C-alpha positions in Angstrom: -33.1 -12.9 16.0 -35.2 -10.9 13.6 -37.8 -10.1 16.2 -35.1 -8.8 18.6 -34.0 -6.4 15.8 -37.6 -5.4 15.2 -38.0 -4.9 19.0 -34.9 -2.7 19.1 -36.1 -0.6 16.2 -39.6 -0.1 17.6 -38.4 0.8 21.1 -35.6 3.1 20.1 -35.9 6.7 21.2 -35.8 7.7 17.5 -38.8 5.6 16.6 -40.9 4.7 19.7 -43.6 2.6 17.8 -45.7 0.9 20.4 -48.1 -1.1 18.1 -45.1 -2.7 16.3 -43.3 -3.3 19.6 -46.2 -5.2 20.9 -46.5 -7.3 17.8 -42.7 -8.2 17.8 -42.7 -9.0 21.5 -45.6 -11.3 21.0 -43.7 -12.9 18.0 -40.5 -13.2 19.9 -42.2 -14.9 22.9 -44.0 -17.3 20.5 -40.6 -18.2 19.0 -39.2 -18.9 22.5 -37.5 -15.7 23.6 -37.3 -15.1 27.3 -38.1 -11.8 29.2 -34.5 -11.7 30.0 -33.5 -11.6 26.4 -36.0 -9.0 25.5 -34.8 -6.9 28.5 -31.2 -7.3 27.1 -32.5 -5.8 23.9 -34.0 -2.9 25.8 -30.7 -2.3 27.7 -28.7 -2.3 24.5 -31.1 0.0 22.8 -31.4 2.4 25.7 -27.7 3.4 25.1 -28.9 5.3 22.0 -30.5 7.9 24.2 -27.4 8.5 26.2 -25.5 9.5 23.1 -27.7 12.8 23.0 -25.9 13.8 26.2 -22.5 12.4 25.6 -22.3 14.3 22.3 -24.6 17.2 23.0 -23.4 18.5 26.3 -19.7 18.9 25.3 -20.9 20.8 22.2 -23.1 23.0 24.3 -20.3 23.8 26.7 -17.9 24.6 23.9 -20.4 26.9 22.2 -21.2 28.6 25.5 -17.5 29.3 26.0 -17.2 30.7 22.6 -20.2 33.0 23.1 -18.6 34.2 26.4 -21.4 32.9 28.5 -21.1 31.5 32.0 -21.1 27.8 32.4 
């Protein structure tokens, strides 16, 4: 479980630390993790990047309206 957490941290768009990611994938596989479990961690972590758009785009549109700019 700890290796999955480390993988999620290292692969997150706010961190992107490949050397650590490699170490923690190796450890997870050594402890019996499957590639499917690691991919699930990737899937869960990838949602972080989507929040940039789900939060950022509405704010951009609102500010453009306030500034009288065409959307």
